[in-house]
C-alpha positions in Angstrom: 12.3 -18.1 -27.4 9.0 -19.3 -25.9 9.2 -20.7 -22.4 7.6 -24.0 -21.5 6.5 -23.8 -17.9 4.5 -26.1 -15.7 2.4 -24.2 -13.2 1.7 -25.4 -9.6 -0.7 -23.5 -7.3 -4.0 -23.8 -5.5 -5.6 -20.8 -3.8 -6.8 -17.4 -5.2 -3.3 -15.9 -4.4 -1.9 -17.9 -7.4 -4.6 -16.8 -9.9 -3.0 -13.5 -11.1 0.3 -15.3 -11.8 -1.4 -18.0 -13.9 -3.5 -15.5 -15.7 -0.5 -13.4 -16.5 1.4 -16.4 -17.8 -1.5 -17.2 -20.1 -1.7 -13.6 -21.3 2.1 -13.7 -22.0 1.5 -16.7 -24.2 3.9 -18.9 -22.2 3.5 -22.6 -23.1 1.8 -24.2 -20.1 1.7 -28.0 -20.7 0.1 -28.7 -17.3 -1.3 -27.1 -14.2 -0.8 -28.9 -10.9 -3.2 -28.1 -8.1 -4.3 -29.8 -4.9 -7.2 -32.3 -4.9 -10.7 -30.9 -4.6 -11.8 -30.3 -1.0 -15.2 -30.6 0.7 -16.9 -27.3 1.2 -20.2 -25.7 2.1 -23.0 -27.2 4.2 -23.3 -30.3 2.0 -19.5 -30.8 2.2 -19.4 -31.6 -1.5 -16.1 -31.6 -3.3 -15.3 -28.2 -4.7 -12.5 -27.4 -7.1 -10.1 -24.6 -6.1 -9.7 -21.3 -7.9 -6.7 -22.5 -9.9 -8.5 -25.6 -11.2 -11.6 -23.6 -12.1 -9.4 -21.2 -14.1 -7.4 -23.9 -15.8 -10.5 -25.8 -17.0 -12.1 -22.6 -18.3 -9.0 -21.9 -20.3 -8.4 -25.4 -21.6 -5.3 -26.2 -19.6 -4.5 -29.7 -18.6 -5.0 -30.2 -14.8 -3.3 -32.8 -12.6 -4.2 -33.2 -8.9 -2.0 -35.8 -7.2 -2.2 -36.4 -3.5 1.6 -36.4 -3.5 4.3 -35.8 -6.1 6.2 -39.1 -5.7 4.7 -40.6 -8.8 4.8 -37.5 -10.9 8.5 -37.6 -11.9 7.8 -39.6 -15.0 4.8 -37.5 -16.2 6.7 -34.3 -15.5 9.8 -35.5 -17.4 7.6 -36.3 -20.4 6.2 -32.7 -20.4 9.9 -31.5 -20.7 9.3 -28.1 -19.1 11.9 -25.4 -19.1 10.9 -24.5 -15.5 8.2 -25.1 -12.9 6.5 -22.0 -11.4 5.1 -22.6 -7.9 2.7 -20.2 -6.2 1.1 -21.3 -2.9 0.8 -24.9 -4.2 0.8 -26.6 -0.8 2.8 -29.7 -1.6 6.6 -30.2 -1.1 8.5 -30.7 -4.3 11.1 -33.6 -3.9 14.7 -33.0 -5.1 14.2 -35.1 -8.2 11.5 -32.7 -9.4 13.4 -29.6 -8.4 16.3 -30.9 -10.5 14.1 -31.8 -13.5 13.6 -28.5 -15.5 16.7 -26.9 -17.1 15.9 -23.6 -15.5 14.8 -25.1 -12.1 11.7 -24.3 -10.1 10.7 -20.7 -9.3 8.5 -19.9 -6.2 6.5 -16.7 -5.8 6.6 -16.0 -2.0 4.6 -13.2 -0.2 7.4 -11.7 1.9 10.8 -10.0 1.6 12.9 -13.1 2.3 14.6 -14.1 4.5 12.0 -12.4 6.7 8.8 -14.5 7.1 9.6 -17.8 5.7 6.7 -20.3 6.1 3.0 -20.6 5.7 1.5 -17.2 6.8 3.9 -14.4 5.8 1.2 -11.9 5.0 -0.6 -12.3 8.4 2.6 -12.3 10.4 3.9 -9.2 8.8 0.7 -7.3 9.7 0.7 -8.8 13.2 4.3 -7.8 13.8 3.7 -4.2 12.8 6.1 -4.3 9.8 6.2 -1.1 7.8 6.7 -2.9 4.5 6.5 -6.3 2.9 6.7 -7.6 -0.6 7.2 -10.4 -3.1 10.3 -12.6 -3.5 10.9 -14.8 -6.5 13.1 -17.6 -5.3 15.0 -20.4 -6.9 13.6 -23.3 -5.0 15.6 -25.8 -3.0 14.5 -28.4 -0.4 14.6 -26.0 2.5 11.7 -24.0 3.9 11.8 -20.9 1.7 15.6 -20.9 1.8 16.3 -20.8 -1.9 18.4 -18.1 -3.7 16.8 -14.8 -4.6 15.9 -14.1 -8.2 13.9 -10.8 -7.7 12.1 -8.8 -5.1 9.6 -5.9 -5.0 8.1 -4.2 -1.9 5.0 -2.4 -0.8 4.0 -0.5 2.3 1.7 -2.0 4.8 -1.0 0.7 5.3 -2.6 1.3 8.8 -5.9 0.0 7.5 -4.5 -3.0 5.6 -5.9 -6.4 6.7 -4.8 -9.8 5.4 -7.3 -9.7 2.5 -6.3 -6.3 1.2 -2.6 -7.0 1.5 -3.1 -10.5 0.0 -4.8 -9.0 -3.1 -2.2 -6.4 -3.6 0.7 -8.8 -3.2 -0.8 -11.4 -5.6 -0.9 -8.7 -8.4 2.7 -7.6 -7.6 3.8 -11.2 -7.7 2.3 -11.7 -11.1 3.9 -8.6 -12.5 7.3 -9.5 -11.1 7.0 -13.1 -12.3 6.3 -12.0 -15.9 9.3 -9.7 -15.8 11.5 -12.6 -14.6 10.2 -15.1 -17.2 11.0 -12.6 -19.9 14.6 -12.6 -18.7 14.6 -16.4 -18.4 13.5 -16.7 -22.0 17.0 -15.6 -22.9 18.7 -18.1 -20.5 19.4 -18.6 -16.8 19.2 -15.7 -14.4 21.7 -15.2 -11.7 20.3 -15.8 -8.2 21.7 -14.4 -4.9 21.9 -16.5 -1.8 19.7 -15.3 1.0 21.3 -13.4 3.9 21.7 -15.3 7.1 20.6 -12.2 9.0 17.0 -11.3 9.6 15.6 -14.8 9.2 12.2 -15.3 10.9 9.3 -17.7 10.5 5.6 -17.3 9.9 3.7 -20.3 11.3 0.1 -21.0 10.3 -2.6 -19.2 12.2 -4.9 -21.0 14.6 -8.3 -20.2 16.0 -6.9 -20.2 19.6 -4.5 -17.3 19.0 -7.4 -15.2 17.5 -8.9 -14.9 21.0 -8.0 -11.3 22.1 -6.2 -10.7 25.4 -7.2 -7.2 26.4 -4.1 -6.8 28.5 -2.2 -6.2 25.3 -1.8 -2.7 23.9 -4.4 -1.2 21.6 -1.9 -1.1 18.8 -1.1 -4.8 19.2 -4.8 -5.7 19.3 -5.5 -3.6 16.2 -2.8 -5.4 14.3 -4.1 -8.8 15.4 -7.6 -8.0 14.3 -6.3 -6.9 10.9 -4.0 -9.9 10.6 -6.8 -12.4 11.4 -9.3 -10.9 8.9 -10.7 -12.7 7.0 -9.6 -15.9 8.9 -9.8 -17.0 11.6 -11.2 -13.6 12.8 -10.4 -12.1 16.1 -12.9 -12.8 18.9 -13.9 -11.7 22.3 -16.6 -12.6 24.9 -19.4 -10.3 26.0 -22.8 -11.1 27.5 -22.6 -14.9 27.0 -21.6 -14.5 23.4 -18.3 -14.9 21.6 -18.2 -12.0 19.1 -16.1 -12.0 16.0 -14.3 -8.6 15.5 -13.8 -7.7 11.9 -12.5 -4.1 12.2 -11.3 -1.7 14.9 -8.9 1.2 15.4 -6.9 2.6 18.3 -8.6 5.3 20.3 -7.3 7.8 23.0 -4.5 6.7 25.2 -5.3 8.6 28.4 -7.7 6.2 30.2 -6.7 3.7 32.9 -9.7 1.4 33.4 -9.3 -2.4 33.8 -8.4 -4.1 30.5 -11.5 -5.2 28.5 -13.8 -2.6 30.1 -16.4 -0.8 27.9 -15.6 2.9 28.3 -18.2 4.3 25.9 -21.2 2.7 24.2 -23.4 5.3 22.5 -23.9 7.2 19.3 -22.1 4.4 17.3 -19.0 4.5 19.5 -17.9 1.3 21.2 -14.6 2.1 23.0 -12.8 -0.6 25.0 -9.9 -0.2 27.4 -6.8 -2.1 26.4 -3.6 -2.8 28.4 -2.2 0.4 26.9 -4.6 2.8 25.3 -8.1 2.1 24.0 -9.6 0.4 21.0 -12.7 1.4 19.1 -14.6 -1.6 17.7 -16.1 -0.8 14.3 -17.5 -4.1 13.0 -18.6 -7.1 15.0 -20.5 -10.4 14.2 -22.1 -13.3 16.0 -21.0 -16.5 14.2 -23.5 -17.4 11.5 -25.1 -13.9 11.6 -24.4 -10.8 9.5 -21.6 -8.3 10.3 -22.8 -5.3 12.2 -21.2 -1.8 12.4 -20.8 -0.4 15.9 -24.0 1.7 15.6 -26.1 -1.3 14.6 -24.5 -3.5 17.2 -25.4 -1.0 20.0 -28.9 -0.5 18.6 -29.5 -4.3 19.1 -27.5 -4.9 22.2 -27.8 -2.9 25.4 -24.2 -2.6 26.3 -23.4 -0.1 29.1 -20.1 1.4 30.2 -18.5 -0.8 32.8 -19.3 -4.1 31.0 -16.3 -6.1 30.1 -15.1 -8.0 27.1 -13.1 -11.1 28.1 -11.0 -13.7 26.4 -13.2 -16.6 25.2 -12.9 -19.6 27.4 -10.4 -17.9 29.8 -12.6 -15.7 32.0 -11.7 -12.0 32.5 -8.9 -10.6 30.5 -6.8 -9.8 33.5 -7.5 -13.0 35.5 
């Protein structure tokens, strides 16, 4: 039996799932994606990754501002199910109830941990050892639906949001195709989420990307990786707010004031944290190219004793 599935998604995370559905020859009568957004210096409207893929592959695209007027068009499409991957709009109950197999969401965490908008970033920031993909039968709650399938992956010490995002998007596509194969034979039993272990992953903000050097080196390292590639961790030095792309914890035996530059030579830029030290590996001035530590030190006369501070807040320990 061939499934007929409407797809709803917007960013690059959703691409592997849509591509896998096309390769599996699932009947996709329509692709829903958010309206084009202004981008670039000219702020011209630019289609998102899902729209670009859909047009290239001859799929019908719909881009409503909201879904209130889409009940009729969706009913006419008569889908067996709706697959939702990082779509960005809330599906009303009338749409959730419309397909005979319901609506399936591909979510980038091991629910009930990290419900919400930024599960990948918050898992890295919290120091989780593992994360994964959950396929969920959608309801009207915030990622509260019953579980259809899960798979997990370790969070490596050098993972940032981009690398983990890319790995999870592929895992999500593989798990989704397995589930759709089962659904082609009929409904799949879903398990209610546990009430234990629930936590939420709010959206990131630029303000929280400002590093507080009183935190431990391990915490700062996780923040830097969680905020890469957006909004990018930042710190202030010599009248400039530097974006920090990559770092790693250093020795833990020093006791200087938090934010102090301990070493700045031979490509080593070591900063005192609240507990331990942090070696900065890649930095950038906004609008300029990313520099490794050696190139940064070649162009900026940083001496031991200088201090990185929190942008807009003075010294890190003030």
